[in-house]
C-alpha positions in Angstrom: -0.1 0.0 0.3 2.9 2.0 0.8 4.5 1.8 -2.6 1.1 2.5 -4.4 0.6 5.8 -2.6 4.1 7.0 -3.6 3.6 6.1 -7.2 0.0 7.6 -7.3 -0.9 11.3 -7.5 -4.3 11.5 -6.0 -3.6 14.4 -4.1 -2.4 16.4 -7.1 -4.4 19.3 -8.9 -5.4 18.9 -12.2 -2.5 21.5 -13.3 -0.1 18.7 -12.6 -1.7 16.4 -15.0 -2.1 19.1 -17.8 1.7 19.7 -17.4 2.6 16.2 -17.8 0.7 15.6 -21.1 1.1 19.4 -22.4 -2.4 19.5 -22.7 -3.4 23.3 -23.5 -6.9 24.4 -22.0 -6.4 27.8 -21.8 -9.1 30.2 -22.9 -9.1 34.0 -23.7 -11.0 35.8 -20.9 -13.4 37.3 -23.6 -13.8 34.3 -25.4 -14.5 32.3 -22.3 -17.1 34.8 -21.1 -18.9 34.8 -24.4 -19.0 30.9 -24.4 -20.4 31.1 -20.8 -23.2 33.4 -21.6 -24.1 31.7 -24.8 -24.0 28.1 -23.2 -26.0 29.4 -20.3 -28.6 30.4 -22.7 -28.6 27.1 -24.5 -28.2 25.2 -21.2 -31.5 27.1 -19.9 -33.4 26.0 -23.2 -32.4 22.6 -22.6 -33.4 22.5 -19.0 -37.0 24.0 -19.7 -37.8 22.5 -22.8 -37.1 19.0 -21.8 -38.6 19.4 -18.4 -41.7 20.4 -20.6 -41.7 17.4 -22.5 -41.6 15.1 -19.5 -44.5 17.1 -18.0 -46.3 16.9 -21.1 -46.0 12.9 -20.9 -47.2 12.7 -17.5 -50.2 14.9 -17.9 -51.5 13.7 -21.0 -53.1 10.4 -20.8 -52.6 9.9 -24.4 -48.8 9.5 -23.9 -49.2 6.8 -21.4 -47.5 4.3 -23.4 -44.2 2.5 -23.2 -42.8 4.4 -26.0 -43.5 7.8 -24.5 -42.4 6.7 -21.2 -39.0 5.9 -22.7 -39.0 9.3 -24.6 -39.5 11.0 -21.4 -36.6 9.2 -19.9 -34.5 10.2 -22.9 -35.6 13.9 -22.2 -34.5 13.3 -18.6 -31.1 12.3 -19.7 -30.8 15.5 -21.8 -32.1 17.3 -18.8 -28.9 15.9 -16.9 -26.9 16.8 -19.9 -27.8 20.2 -19.5 -26.9 20.5 -15.7 -23.4 18.7 -16.6 -22.5 21.2 -19.6 -23.5 24.3 -17.0 -21.0 22.7 -14.5 -18.3 22.1 -17.3 -18.8 25.5 -18.6 -18.0 27.1 -15.3 -15.1 24.8 -14.1 -13.1 24.9 -17.7 -10.2 27.1 -18.8 -7.7 28.2 -15.7 -10.6 26.8 -13.4 -10.3 23.2 -14.6 -6.6 23.4 -13.6 -7.3 24.4 -10.1 -9.7 21.2 -9.8 -9.0 18.4 -7.6 -8.8 15.0 -9.1 -12.2 14.2 -7.4 -13.8 17.4 -8.8 -12.5 16.5 -12.1 -14.0 13.0 -12.1 -17.5 14.6 -11.0 -17.3 17.1 -13.9 -16.5 14.0 -16.5 -18.8 11.6 -14.9 -21.8 13.9 -15.2 -21.2 14.0 -19.2 -20.5 10.4 -19.3 -23.6 9.4 -17.2 -25.8 11.8 -19.7 -24.3 10.3 -22.7 -24.5 6.6 -21.6 -28.2 7.4 -20.3 -29.1 8.9 -23.9 -27.5 6.0 -25.6 -28.9 3.4 -23.5 -32.6 5.1 -23.9 -32.2 5.1 -27.7 -31.5 1.6 -27.7 -34.1 0.5 -25.6 -36.6 2.6 -27.7 -35.2 0.8 -30.7 -35.9 -2.5 -29.2 -39.4 -1.6 -28.1 -40.2 -0.3 -31.5 -38.8 -3.5 -32.9 -41.2 -5.6 -30.8 -44.3 -3.3 -31.6 -43.6 -3.2 -35.4 -43.1 -6.9 -35.6 -46.3 -7.5 -34.0 -48.0 -4.8 -36.2 -48.8 -2.7 -33.5 -48.2 1.3 -32.7 -47.3 0.4 -29.4 -45.9 -2.6 -27.6 -47.5 -4.6 -24.9 -44.9 -3.9 -22.4 -46.3 -3.4 -18.8 -45.7 -0.5 -16.9 -43.7 -2.7 -14.4 -41.3 -3.8 -17.1 -40.9 -0.3 -18.4 -40.2 0.9 -15.1 -37.4 -1.8 -14.5 -36.0 -0.9 -18.0 -35.7 2.9 -17.1 -34.1 1.5 -13.5 -31.5 -0.6 -15.7 -30.9 2.5 -17.9 -29.7 4.5 -15.3 -28.0 2.2 -13.1 -25.7 1.1 -16.2 -25.2 4.7 -17.1 -24.2 5.7 -13.6 -21.8 2.6 -13.3 -20.3 3.8 -16.7 -19.7 7.1 -15.7 -17.9 6.1 -12.5 -15.6 3.5 -14.2 -12.6 5.8 -14.3 -13.1 7.0 -10.7 -13.3 3.2 -9.6 -9.9 2.5 -10.8 -9.8 2.5 -14.8 -7.6 5.8 -15.0 -4.0 6.9 -15.3 -3.3 8.4 -11.9 -0.8 5.8 -10.9 0.6 5.5 -14.3 1.1 8.8 -16.1 2.5 7.1 -19.5 -0.9 6.0 -20.1 -2.6 9.4 -19.8 -4.6 10.9 -22.7 -4.4 14.4 -23.8 -8.3 15.3 -23.9 -8.8 14.0 -20.3 -5.6 14.0 -18.6 -6.3 11.5 -15.7 -8.4 9.2 -18.0 -6.2 6.1 -19.5 -5.7 5.9 -23.3 -7.2 2.2 -23.1 -10.3 3.4 -21.3 -10.9 6.1 -24.3 -10.6 3.4 -26.8 -13.2 1.1 -25.0 -15.5 3.9 -24.4 -15.5 5.2 -28.2 -15.4 1.8 -29.6 -18.4 0.6 -27.3 -20.3 3.6 -28.4 -19.9 3.5 -31.9 -20.7 -0.5 -32.0 -24.0 0.7 -30.3 -24.4 3.2 -32.8 -24.3 0.7 -35.6 -26.4 -1.8 -33.9 -29.2 0.9 -33.6 -28.8 1.8 -37.3 -29.1 -1.8 -38.2 -32.2 -2.1 -36.1 -34.1 0.7 -37.7 -33.0 -0.2 -41.3 -34.6 -3.5 -40.5 -37.9 -2.0 -39.1 -38.0 0.7 -41.8 -37.8 -1.9 -44.7 -40.3 -4.2 -42.8 -42.9 -1.5 -42.5 -42.5 -0.5 -46.1 -42.9 -3.9 -47.4 -46.0 -4.8 -45.1 -47.5 -1.5 -46.1 -47.0 -2.3 -49.6 -48.7 -5.6 -49.2 -51.7 -4.3 -47.2 -52.5 -1.4 -49.2 -54.6 -3.1 -51.9 -56.4 -5.4 -49.5 -57.4 -3.0 -46.8 -60.5 -0.3 -46.5 -58.8 1.5 -43.5 -58.0 5.1 -44.1 -54.5 6.1 -45.4 -53.6 7.6 -42.0 -54.3 4.5 -40.3 -52.4 2.5 -42.7 -49.2 4.8 -42.1 -49.6 5.1 -38.5 -46.9 2.3 -37.7 -44.3 4.1 -39.4 -44.9 7.7 -37.9 -43.3 7.1 -34.4 -40.3 5.4 -36.2 -39.6 8.4 -38.4 -39.6 10.4 -35.2 -37.1 8.2 -33.4 -35.1 7.9 -36.7 -34.8 11.7 -36.7 -33.7 11.7 -33.0 -31.2 8.7 -33.7 -29.8 10.6 -36.6 -29.3 13.9 -34.8 -27.3 12.0 -32.2 -25.1 10.0 -34.3 -24.4 13.3 -36.1 -23.5 15.2 -33.1 -21.7 12.6 -31.3 -19.6 10.3 -33.7 -17.0 13.1 -34.6 -16.5 13.4 -30.7 -16.0 9.7 -30.3 -13.9 9.3 -33.2 -11.7 12.3 -31.9 -11.7 10.3 -28.3 -10.5 6.9 -30.2 -7.7 8.9 -32.1 -6.4 10.3 -28.6 -6.7 6.9 -27.2 -4.5 5.6 -30.0 -2.1 8.4 -29.4 -2.4 10.1 -32.8 0.1 12.8 -32.9 -1.1 14.3 -36.1 -4.7 14.3 -35.3 -4.7 17.9 -33.3 -7.3 16.5 -31.0 -6.9 19.7 -28.5 -8.0 21.9 -31.4 -11.3 20.1 -32.1 -12.3 19.7 -28.4 -14.1 22.9 -27.8 -16.1 22.6 -31.1 -16.9 19.1 -30.5 -18.4 19.9 -27.1 -20.5 22.4 -28.9 -21.8 19.9 -31.1 -22.8 17.7 -28.3 -24.6 20.5 -26.7 -26.4 21.3 -29.8 -28.0 17.6 -29.9 -29.6 18.1 -26.3 -31.1 21.2 -27.8 -32.3 19.6 -30.9 -34.3 16.9 -29.3 -37.1 18.6 -27.8 -37.6 20.6 -31.1 -37.6 17.3 -32.8 -40.4 15.8 -30.5 -42.3 19.0 -30.9 -42.1 19.3 -34.9 -42.6 15.6 -35.5 -45.2 15.3 -33.0 -48.3 17.6 -33.2 -50.0 16.1 -30.0 -46.6 16.8 -27.8 -46.4 20.1 -29.2 -50.0 21.0 -28.5 -49.8 19.6 -25.1 -46.6 21.6 -24.2 -48.3 24.9 -25.4 -51.1 24.2 -23.3 -48.8 23.6 -20.4 -47.1 26.8 -20.9 -50.4 28.7 -21.3 -51.4 27.1 -18.1 -48.6 27.7 -15.7 -49.8 29.5 -12.9 -53.7 29.6 -14.1 -54.7 26.3 -12.4 -53.8 23.1 -10.6 -52.0 20.1 -11.9 -55.2 18.3 -12.3 -56.9 21.0 -13.9 -54.3 21.2 -16.7 -54.1 17.6 -17.0 -57.6 17.7 -17.6 -57.5 20.4 -20.1 -54.8 18.5 -22.0 -56.6 15.2 -22.1 -59.6 16.8 -23.2 -58.6 18.2 -26.2 -59.6 16.3 -29.2 -57.0 14.5 -31.7 -56.4 16.2 -35.0 -56.4 13.7 -37.9 -53.1 14.6 -39.3 -51.2 14.6 -36.3 -48.0 12.8 -36.1 -48.3 10.7 -32.8 -49.4 7.2 -33.9 -52.2 7.0 -31.3 -55.1 7.3 -33.5 -55.9 3.4 -33.0 -59.2 2.2 -32.2 -60.5 2.3 -28.4 -60.6 -1.7 -28.5 -56.6 -1.7 -29.4 -55.9 1.1 -26.7 -57.7 -1.2 -24.1 -55.8 -4.3 -25.2 -52.4 -2.5 -25.2 -53.1 -1.3 -21.5 -53.7 -4.8 -20.1 
């Protein structure tokens, strides 16, 4: 134990690790202030908009299905991302050099937990969509108990993944294995983190390609033989399109960052990873800004519920707001996929 304490550097500040890896994390004061002001506005939007999405799912009974519970959980992960970005913005630049090892683990852990939660949620939603579409239903028959268990597992796995570096997979006792982007994270961990996430990306893309081709083929087969309305025929694919847009935005915003992390883990000297660091973080923030906008744009019922909540804040009790939201009739052209007959709704709630 004495030998380990002499070779490890848990009591050093982050300035020690930045100097060891020659990681330039300096900001011009005006640039840092501008980033903090703009970032605070973005993060405020992230927190408010995702809170509204969660409130919409809770108050509107038309959203009481497995898909929307998981969508609300995805919004919760974006909410956490907003908190993580705020904490990061005010603990970066010269301040980051003054952080303790524990403070740095907290800063990076919040980001890693939010990313893991978003990725795990998207994977669970992909599986839920696959189950429902293969049974040719708008919503799966997952019970509330199973959905609750899935949500619990998502957060348990995410918290564990975010805590892995602080649990021992770091370079505090082996400075030669430290990375540049995260000076106390080992290169092997960055390789594991980036490769595992990229593999999950590919798995989800493959699932949705399978779903999309199946629905297209099934719809083409049923079109000449059914007397249902055109809106009814297209219903199964509507929620899939919404999630595919969310997944596409997630992949576009996070893939460059994961590739750069991989290059840093592979010790690529020509990649100039430090110059890309800030821009890739901004791209990640943009993803959490986009998601609630996508929900509202692709789902008319969601946008109507959010508008109703915004108009009713401070003008009634939660029960009154919920009653008004649930009393509003559904429009025929909305993109929620909740227009199934009462008998089907009753069957899925069992």
